C-alpha positions in Angstrom: 18.4 8.9 24.4 18.5 6.2 27.0 15.7 3.7 27.5 14.9 2.0 30.7 14.6 -1.8 30.8 10.9 -1.6 31.2 10.5 0.8 28.2 12.7 -1.5 26.2 10.6 -4.6 27.1 7.4 -2.7 26.3 8.8 -1.7 22.9 10.0 -5.2 22.3 6.6 -6.7 23.1 4.9 -4.1 20.8 7.2 -5.0 18.0 6.7 -8.7 18.5 2.9 -8.2 18.5 3.1 -6.2 15.3 5.3 -8.9 13.7 2.7 -11.6 14.7 -0.1 -9.5 13.1 2.0 -9.1 9.9 2.7 -12.8 9.8 -1.0 -13.5 10.2 -1.7 -11.1 7.3 0.9 -12.8 5.1 -0.5 -16.2 5.9 -4.0 -15.0 5.0 -2.9 -14.4 1.4 -5.1 -16.5 -0.9 -4.4 -17.9 -4.3 -6.6 -18.7 -7.3 -5.1 -20.6 -10.2 -1.7 -20.2 -8.6 -2.1 -16.4 -8.5 -2.0 -14.5 -5.3 -5.1 -12.6 -4.2 -5.3 -9.9 -1.6 -8.5 -9.1 0.4 -9.5 -5.7 1.8 -7.7 -6.5 5.1 -4.5 -7.2 3.2 -4.9 -4.0 1.2 -5.4 -1.9 4.4 -1.7 -2.6 5.1 -0.9 -0.6 2.0 -3.6 2.0 1.7 -6.1 4.0 3.6 -9.7 2.8 3.4 -10.9 5.9 1.5 -8.1 5.6 -1.0 -8.9 2.0 -1.7 -12.6 2.8 -2.0 -11.9 5.8 -4.4 -9.6 3.7 -6.6 -12.1 0.8 -6.7 -15.0 3.1 -7.5 -13.1 4.9 -10.3 -12.2 1.5 -11.7 -8.5 2.2 -11.5 -8.0 -0.8 -9.3 -10.2 -3.8 -10.2 -11.5 -6.0 -7.5 -14.0 -8.9 -7.5 -16.3 -10.5 -5.0 -16.3 -14.0 -3.7 -19.0 -14.8 -1.1 -19.4 -11.0 -0.5 -15.7 -10.4 0.2 -13.7 -8.2 -2.1 -10.4 -9.5 -3.5 -7.7 -8.0 -5.7 -5.1 -9.9 -7.8 -1.7 -9.1 -6.2 -0.1 -8.6 -9.7 -2.8 -6.1 -10.6 -2.2 -4.2 -7.3 1.5 -4.2 -7.9 1.2 -2.9 -11.5 -1.3 -0.2 -10.4 0.9 1.0 -7.5 3.9 1.1 -9.8 2.0 3.1 -12.5 0.8 5.5 -9.8 4.3 5.9 -8.5 5.8 6.6 -12.0 2.9 9.0 -12.8 3.6 11.0 -9.6 7.3 11.0 -10.4 6.6 12.4 -13.9 4.3 15.1 -12.4 7.0 16.1 -9.9 9.7 16.1 -12.7 7.5 18.3 -14.9 6.9 20.7 -12.0 10.6 20.9 -11.3 11.4 21.6 -14.9 8.7 24.2 -15.2 9.9 26.0 -12.0 13.5 25.8 -13.2 12.5 27.3 -16.6 10.7 30.2 -14.9 13.7 30.8 -12.6 15.9 31.2 -15.7 13.5 33.6 -17.3 13.7 36.0 -14.3 
């Protein structure tokens, strides 16, 4: 697939804009007691709004408010996402084992 110079320049500009936005997001990270905090805007880079709201309401992901703004401790987010990942992996493994067992029976 060949790309014209104009298409390349447009793509290049879009990528630079996106990098600028990501850099701004990274700079907006806050700390409290030397620990990194993420706000909702930061979290939206990782998750959909509905997912974030559902996890917060179910108390799976703890957040706290400062001046009306919701924050999450970065370490808590990291731990939670890892636990979700490993939980999903275990579910997938169980399904594969169960399917494999049923295939052997037949």
